[in-house]
N, C-alpha and C positions, 0 to 999 in steps of 0.2 A: 577367543575374542574377549577383550576387556573394555570397560567404560572408564574414561577419565574425565573428571570435571575440571574446568579451568575458569578462572575469574577475570581473565583478560585475553583479548585477541593477540596480545604480544607474546603469549605463551605457545602460539602455533605459528609456524612460518607461513607467510602470505602465499608463497608458491604452493605449499602443500594444501592449504585451504582452497585456494582458487583452482587447483587442479581438479578438485571434486566439484566445486560449484560452477566453474566456468564463468563467463562474463555476459552470457545472453540475458540473464536476469540481474540487473545491476545492483539490486538491494541486498543480495547475498554475498557480494564481493567482500573480501577481507578489507578492502579500502573503505567501503561504505560503513560497515559495522565498526571498524576501527576509528573512523572519524567521529562517530557517535561517542565512543569511549574517550578518545583523546581530547575531545572538546568539552568533556564532562557533561554532555547532554544526558547520557545514561551513566549513572553512578549511584552510590548509596544515598547521597543527599537528595537526588531527584526521584528516588523510589524505584529505580531500575538497576538492580544489582546484577551484573553479568555473571552467568553460571553455566557457560556453554558445555555441551557434552561431546566428547570425541570417542569413537569406537576404533580401537586399534587391534592389530594382530601381528605379533612379533615386530612391533615398531612401525608397521605400515598403517596409514590412516585409511580406514574402510568406510567410515560414515561420520557425519557431524550433525548436530542439532543445536541451532541457536536457542539459548535459554536464559531467562531472566527471573530473578526473584523479585516479585512485585509487592509493593505495600499499598497499592491503590489500583484503580482501573482507568486512569487517565491515559489518553494518547493511544487507545486501542481500537476504537471504531467498532467493537463488538461489545454491546452494553450488558453488563452483568451486575449492575449496582443493586437490582432487586434481589438477586441471589445473596449478595452481601448483607442486605437488610434482613433477609430471612434467617441467615445465620445468627445475626446479632439478636434477633427476637428470641432465638432459642438459647441464647447465652453462649454461642460458639464463635470462634474467630474464623472469618473467611480469609483474612490477610494474616500472614503473607501467603501468596500463591505463586506457582510456577507458570511462566508464560513463554511459549515458543512463538515468536512473531518478529516482524521487522518493526522496530519502534516507530510510532507515528506514521506508519505507511500501510494503508489498507489496500495493498495490491497483491493479488493472488500469485502464488508461485510455490516452488518446492520449499518445504520446511525441513524435512528429514532428507539429507543429501547422502546418497549411497553410491559407492563405487560400482560401476557396471560389472555384472557377473557375481555380485554378492546378493544373497537371499534377502529381499526386503522384509519378509515376514519374520525371519530370524532376528534381523536387526531391530525391528520395531518391538518385538517381544523383549529383547534384551534391554532396550532403553526404557520401556515402560516398567519393567521389573525394577530397574535401577531407580527410576523416579519414585515408584511406590515405596521402596525401602528408604530412600532419602527423605521422603515426606514424613514417614513415621519418626525418623531420627530427629528431624528439625522442626516438627510441628507445623508442617505446611498442609494446607487444606486440599489443594487441587492442582491439576495441570491443565492448561488451556493452550491449544494450538490454533492460531488465527490465520485465516486466509490461505490455507494449504491448497495446492492444486487438487482437482477433483479426485484423481486416482489415489492421492495420499489420504484424502478424507475417507475414501472407501477402505483403505488399508487400516486406518484407525478404527473405523466402524467394526471391522472384523475382529478387533481386539476388545470390543465391548464398550468403546467410548460413545458418548452421545454426540451426534452430528447435528449441529445447528446450521440452518440455512439463512442466507440474507440475499438482498438484491442490490446490484449496482447497475449503472447505465453506461454502456461502452459502445463505441463506434466501430463498425466493421468495414474494412475496405474490400469491396467486391470488384476489384480490378478497374477502378475508375481511372480514366485517362487524365483528368484534371478536375478542378473544383467545379467547373461548369458541368462536367459530365455527371458528377454526384448530384448537383442541383436538379438535373433533368429527371432524376428518379423520384423527386418529391412532388407532392401535389402543388397546385398553383399557389394556394394561399401561403404555405410554408416557404415555398421557393421565393415568393415576393418578400416575405418577412426577413429572410436571411439576407437577400440582396439589399434590402432597406437598411438593415442593421450595419452591414459592412460599409454601405455608402455614408451613413451618418458619422462613422468614425473619421473618414476622410473630410467630411464637411466641417468637422470641428477642428480641422487643421492638425490632425494627429497622423503621424507616419509610424508604421510598424516595422521594426527591425529584428531580424533573426540572426543570432550570433552563435556559432558553434563554440562549445566549451573552451577549447584551447585558445580562442581568439578574444575571450572576455577579459577586460582589464580589471585590475583590482578596484579602480574607482567605480566601474560598472557593477562589480560585486557589492560594493558598499551601497550603491544606489538601490540595487535589487533588495538587499537586506532591509533597508529602511522601509521599502514598500511591503515586504513580507511581514515585518514586525507590526506595521500599521494595521494589518488585518486583525491582529489580536488586540492591539491597544484600543481600536474602535469599539471592541466588545468588553473593554476594561479587564483584559486578561493579559498574561505574559506569554510571549512566544515560546514554543517548546525548544526551538533550535536557535543557535547563536551564530554570529558571523564567522567565528573560528571554524565551526563545522563546515560551512560552505567553502571557506578558503582551503580546507583540507581536501574537500572533494575536487576543487579546481586544480590542486597540486597533484593529485594522485589518480583521478579518473575523469579528467576533463573531456576525454573523447566520447563519453556517454552523457554529456550535458548539452542542453539546448536552452539558451536564454532568449526570451522575446521581450524587447523593450518598446515602449510607446513613447514617441518623441513629439513634443509640441513646443514651438518657438524656441528651439535649441535646448530645451530642458526635458528630462525624462519625467513622465507623469504616471507611469505604471510599468509593471513587469510581471512576467510569468516564467517559471522554470520547469522544464520537463527533463525526463531521463529517457535515453534511447536504448531499447533492448534489441534483441535479435530480430524480432518481428513485431514489436509493440512499442508505441510511444506512451510513456507514463507522465501525464500531467500532474504536477505535485503542488507547487506553491505559487501564490499570486498576491498582488497587492497594489494599491494606488493611494494617493493622498486625497485628491478631489474626485468626485464622481462624474464620469463622462458617459454620455448616452452610448450604450452598446459596447463600451470598451472591454468589459469583462468577457462578453461573448467572443469578441474578436481575438483577444489575447489568449484566452484559456481554451477556446474551442476551434474557431475557424482557422487560426494560424496552425494549430496542431493537425487539423484535418488536411490542410494543404501539404504540410510537411510529410504526413503519412503517404499521401498520394504520390508526391514527387519521389519519395524514397522507396516506394513499394512496400511499406510496412502494412501488416495485416490488420492491426488493431490499434485503437486509441483508447487507453484506459485513463480517464480523466479524474479518477478518485471517487470517493464515497458520496452518496446522497445526490440530490439535485434532479428532481422530477422535471424541471424546466429543460433538461437535456433531451427529453423525449421528442419534443417538437423540432429539435435540430438533428434528428436522425440517430440518437444514441439509444440502443436497444437494451431491454432488461436482461441481465445476466445473473445467474445464480452464483453466490459465493458460499463458502463453507467455514465452519470452525468446529473443532473437536474438543470434548470436555471430559475429563476424568475427575471425579470427586471421591475423596477418601471415605467420607461418611456414606454408608450404604443407603440410609434413608433419604438424604439429600440427592444422592446420585439417581435414585428412582424418581424423585420429584422433578429433577431437571430433565430426565428422559421423557417424562410425561409432558412437561412444558414444551420442549422443542418439537414433540410430535404434534401438539395442537398448533403451535406457531407455524410449523411447516405447511399445514393445510391452509392457513390464512395467507401465507406468503405465495403459495401456488396460485390462489385466486387473484392476489394483488398483481403478480407478474403477468398473468393472462390479461387482466384488465389494462395494465399499463401498455401492453403490446397493441391494444386496440387504438391507442392514441398516436402511434407512430405515423410520421408524415408521408410515408412512401405511397406512390401511386398504386392503386389496386390493379392486380393482374388477373386475367381470366385463366 
């Protein structure tokens, strides 16, 4: 087996890549990652330099690892800026660093993709050895693998990496017949709150429209993008993604897109975009111009919950952060990241840090669960 590094997804056939990744998890598809590259969302100028790793044996693709050379920590959702500051205080460079992640996408899934029947331990050892050698040659401080599936976090733990935990809030479908059936599992106060929020959207003259990706017009994509960009401009920052990126998704993987538009007086007033996986709906982007009562909850949560129930999807992953989701039935879920640092002293310090942090997160997750709105069962 040998490891090959490529600096563009154009250097591997989409069919070969997707044969390993499949399409159940949309963010690993060749089409998604290629759209990031082809739209120049990830490139040297933005501080995301593609450096993907392929493991081959006699020309056959056995494994792949998305990899980027990062010059900063933006767009990652696992915050390591304090580590970078500690390096700086010691006169060392934290950047550049290696990053295995889906850019701007804090959704758990496979990061190291291995052909069935191939030994995961042997592949992970081979890749880690390659990354270590490459780090010495190029003066790279570390490798970070963000939001891997739990089993892959454990695999990397067995290789000596520090495993950092985090918490997100996700909704789980317990076989609900319809949205009303879900509401009946909630206590009276939260049930009334959700009904009131949904009612207020209609009282403001707003109609919600769900459109499957293949049916979205270019004009609707332009409207969506203006709303998406506004969420950043309101905070006086620039959006990570551009319209070309979304147009490429629409052209190449529309079947996994779901656009929700809010219509008032024949004008769109807000929008939310989700990705459809095999058993999970991933809520990703949202925006509006004016603020309307409860529109965010309707577009970003309740429409997604209804969609999951109607389609029999098991889970709704609505993204990072958001403790307000707890009251709406989103449960605390553990996420993971894995970290290798070349400097032995800093590696030890990070291992101690994540151990302390894990204890605090365990208590936080337990406390968050006590605020869930579900009825108490005997």
